[in-house]
N, C-alpha and C positions, 0 to 999 in steps of 0.2 A: 246891297249889290254884291259885295265881296263874299259875304256868307252864302248867298244863293249859289254863286258859281262854285264855291268850294264844296258845298253840300252836294251839288249835282255831280261833280267829278268824283267825289268820295263814294257816292252811291254807285256809279258805274264801275269803279275800280274795286272797291272793298267788297261789294256784294258778290263779285266774281272770285275774290280771293278766299272767302269763306262763307259758308251758309249762315252761320250765326256766331260771330266772333265774340260776342258779348259786348253789346253797345254801351257807350258811356251813359251813366244815369246821374241825375241830380240827387245826391245822397243827403242824408241828415244825420245828426248826432243823437244817439239814444241817451237815456238817463245815466248811462255809465261812460258817456263820452266816446262811444264807439261809432264809427261811420257805418250806417246801414241804409238799405233801400227803404224809401218811405212806403208805409203801408204794410209791406211784407216783413220788415225787420231782418231781411237777409243781408249777407255781406255786401258791402258797397262794391259794385263793379266799376272799375275805372281803367279801361283798356288803353294802352299806349298805341297810337296809330301814326302812320306816316303816309306820304305819297309813294308811288311806284312800289307797292309791297311785293310785286313779282320778283324783285331782286333777292328776296329772302326765301323764295321757293327752292327747295333742295332739288337740283336736277340730276343727282347722281344715284343710280340704283344700288350701288354698293353701300354708300353711307345711308341711303334711304332704308336699307334693310337692317341697319344697326342703330335704329332710333334717331336717325338724322345726325349722328355724330360723325365727324371726319376731320376735325382740325389737327389731330395728332396722328392720323393714320399714315401709312407709307404712301409715297408719291405715285400718282397715276395721271391719266389724261384729264380727269375731272377735278384735280387738286385746286384749281383757281377759285372755285366757288367757296371753298373752306379757307385755304391758307396756301398761297403760292410758294411759300418757302419750303414746303414739302418736296418740291421738284428738285431741289439741290441734292436730295438723298435718293432720288428715283434710280431704279436699277437699269432701266432701258435707256438707250441713247435717244430714241424718238418714239413718241406714242401719240395716237389720235383716238378720239372717242366721240360717240354720238349717243344722245339719250332722248327718248320720247316719253313724255308724261301726260297722259290724258287728264283732263281737269273737269270736275263735276260730271263724271261719267255716270254716276248713280242717278242723275236726273235725265239721262238719255241724251245728253249733249255730245255730239261727235266732232264739233268744229272748235272746241275750246281746248287748247293744249299748250304745253311748254316744250319747246325743242331746244336742245343745247348741243353745241359743238365745241370741243376743247382739245388742246394738244400742247405738247412741249417738245423742245429740242435741247439736249445737253450740249453746251458749247465746249465743255471740257469737264474734268472731274470736279471743278469748283463752281461752275456757273451753268445756268440754264435760262432759257426764255420760254414763255408760254403765251398762248392766245386763246380766247374763247368768244363765242357768240351765243347769246341767249335770246330766244324769240318767243314771245307769249301772244298767242292768238286768242282773242276774246270772242271769236265767232261772228255771226251776223246779228246785228242789232237794229231794231226798228225805232227810230227817233220820233218823238212827239213833242208838241209844244205844251204850254200850261193848260190848254183847253182839250188836250188829248188828240189833237189833229196831227196826222202824220207829216213829218218834215223830211222824210226820206229814210234810206237805210245806209248802213255803214259796216265796215269791217275793222273795228278798233283793234289795235295791236301795240305792243311795246317791245323794244329790243335794247340790248346792251352789248357793246363791243369792248373787249378788255385786252390789254397787253401787259405782260409781267416780266420782270427781271429778278432773278434770285441768285444769291451767291453764298457760299460757305464762308463764314468769318473765322471758323476754326474747323477742326476735324469733326466736331460734334454740334456746331451751332451754325444756323443759316438765317438769313433775313431776305425779305422780298419787298418789292414795291410794284404796285399794279395801278395802271391808269385806265380810266373807263369813260366811255361816252354813252349816255342814256337818252333814249328817245321814247316818249310816251304819247301815242296818238290815240286818244280815247274818243274824241268827238270833234276833230278838226273840221271847221267849216260850219258847224252848227251854231245857232244863236240862242243865247240865254239872256233875257231881260235887255235886249238890244246890244249885247256884247258878243262878238264873234270869237269862238274858241279856236285855239291853235294847238299844234302839237307841243307838248312840253319837252324841253331839252335841258340836260345837266351834264356836268363833268364831275368825276369823283376819283378817289384813290383808295387803295387798300394797303395796309402794312401787315406783314406776316413774319412770324418768328418760329423757328423749330429748334429744339434741342433733342438730339438723338444719340443714344449710347448703345452701341452693339457690343455686348459682352463676349469677348473672344474665348473665355473659359468654357461657357456653356452654350454659346451661339444664340442666347436670348437677346432681346432688344427692348429698350425703354425709350419712350419719346414723350416730350411735352410740346404742345403747340399753342400759339396764341395769335390772334388776328383781330385787327380793327378794320372793318370794311365799310365802304360807302361814305367815306369822309369827303364831302363835296358841297357844291353850290345848292341852294334851294331850287325848287322847280315851280313853274307857273304855266298855266294854260291860256293866259291872256296877256295883254300889255299892262295889266294892273301891277301895282307894287307888292301886292300880297303874294307871298311865295310859301311853299310848304317844304318841310324837311324831308330829306332822303332817309331811308331806313338804316342809318348808321348803326353798327352792331359790334359788340365785343364778344369774342369767343375764346374760351380757355379750356384746354382738354389735355388728357394724358392717355397713353396707350402702352400696354406691355405685351410683348410677343414671346410665347413659350415655344421653342423649337425642340420638340421631344426627341425627334430623330430625323433622318433625311426625308421621311414621308409625311410626318404629322406636325402641324403647326397650329397654335391657337393664339388669337389676339383678343385681348379685353380692352375696352376703351370707355371712358367717361368724359362728359363735356357739359359745360354750362354756357349759356348765351344770354346777353342782355341788350335790348335795344337802347342805343344812346340817343334817344329822342325825349324831349321834355314830357313829363307826365301832365295830363290835362287837369284843370281845376275840377274838383268833384262836387262842388256846391256847399261844402261844409265850412269853407274859409271865405269870409266876406272880403278879405283883402287880396284874394287871389284874382289876378287880372289876366284873362286868357290872351288878350291882345298883346300885353307885355311879354308873355311867354312866347307867343308866335313871332314876335319881332326880334327875337334873339338871333345873333349870327350863328351859322352852323357850328363853329368851333366853341363858342360860348355855350351853345345848347348841349354839346357833347359833355362838357364838364358839369353843367348844371344838372344834367339828367342823372348823375350819380347820387344826388342828394336833394331832389326836389319833390319827392312824393308827398302829397298833402297829409298823409297819415304817418309820416316819419319813416324811421329805419325799417320797421316791420314791413311796411308796404314796399319799400325799396327792394327788400330781399325777395318779395313775391314777384317782382318783375323779372327775375331770372328763370329761364327754362332749364330743364335738366334732361340729359340723355345718357343712356348706357347701352353698350352693344358688345357683341361677341362675333368672332369670325373664325371658323375652323377650315383649314386647308388640308387636303390630302394630296400629296405628291405635286403640289402647285398646279393641279389640274381640276380639282373639284372643291368647291367651297360651300359651306352652310353658314348662314348668318341669322342673327336675331337681335332684337333691341327693344327698348322702351323709351318713350318720350313723355315728359310731363310739363304742363304749364298750369300755373295757379288758376283756380276757377274765377278769381276776381280780375284776372289779366288776360282772359281769352278762353281758358278752360280746356285747351286741347290736351288729350291724353290718349295714347294709343300704343299698341304693340306692333312691331314690325318683324318681318321674316323675309328671307330671300335665299337665292342660290347663285353660285358663280361657276362658270365653266371656262377653261382655258386650254387651247390646243395650239401649239406652235406660236404663231404671232397673233392668233385670233382669240378674243375673250368675249364672253356674254354674261351679263349680270341681270338678275331679276329681283324685284322687291314687291312686297305686298303689305298693305297697312290695314290693321283691324282696330277700330275705335274701342276704347274701354270706358268712355264716359258718354253722357247724353249730348255732349257737344259734337255737332256734326262736323265732318272734315271733308273738303273737296276731293280728297284721295281715298275716301272710305271704300274698302273692298275693291281697290283698283290695282291692277298689275301694271307695273312700269318696267322698262328695260333699258340697258345701256350696251352698246357695242364698243369694243376696244380693239385697237390694232397696235401691237407693240413691235417696234422694229429695232434692230441692233442686237449685238451680243449681250447676253445677260451678265451683269457684273458679278464677280464672286463675292460671297458674303464675308 
């Protein structure tokens, strides 16, 4: 019963998160002791999955144009998705942003999308508060029973509301704490094997850290950012005791900004991310018990996820994704951006180039991003244009 419910909910959520994420396979060991797919001999695919994957969808067109990197960039209204501690170094006193991201547009779906509202207020030179609302619409869905008979239609959706506080602990170092409420209504009211489904609810927190050094000699800037996000309770869609992990994530990145003169500025950034979710059994270890893995507490799971890959350290390293990006500004009014994102083929296989533009006039800003896949792995954002609106209020701080 528990497995049926979990598979049903995973099908609804994950099939909309990606067209082909690289499903888990029962792998075998070849004559050299290497884990491979039975029959083909290809690399063993063992993707790490979690509940509510919409929390990891990048809602920011700026970072989305830079290979989805953003943990170490300068602060703006969309900072809370990456690292709220960026806000302590933000130049504007008050900023608001709105982003619209079409989802699975290549399939002709117009009612599946991610909407994101974010903003912050500087309390003083040392402190700032931020808030964001993330809403994921999964469109209209026709529900059926095991016999294929219609049980009605629904509009599944998920949302997250977050509040953050950030403070400079020194002139160059800041930290942030973010609290979140998560609601995932995938099939509330529907019945599976006699069990009525409910909306899943969870609470979580993010921790963020930023080190930023503005060199007064040449006006360049160097930043390092780190964040652990979605540390929180497990989530369930029934009264059952079986609960699934949130997509806890570790992000570490760096950025360097070259200010050539008063008109020209170039930022280069690199970032790595790792889901802090237990790696599933891959079928090669008879002692691996998936139920024991699933029964871990959220905190225990975060620590175990750093060393639990069935194939050891090599597989653990493959669970990191990598992003690089560049952003060029002319006169702080026109920006050109580009980036690249890579995920190992055995852990999802997403690989794509990104590009985008930014425009800013007075208090108004507009960012665009576009994704071009570079592998056979399909992406829900393939060849999709997404955009963010920004409104910056208050006098700009001097550098």
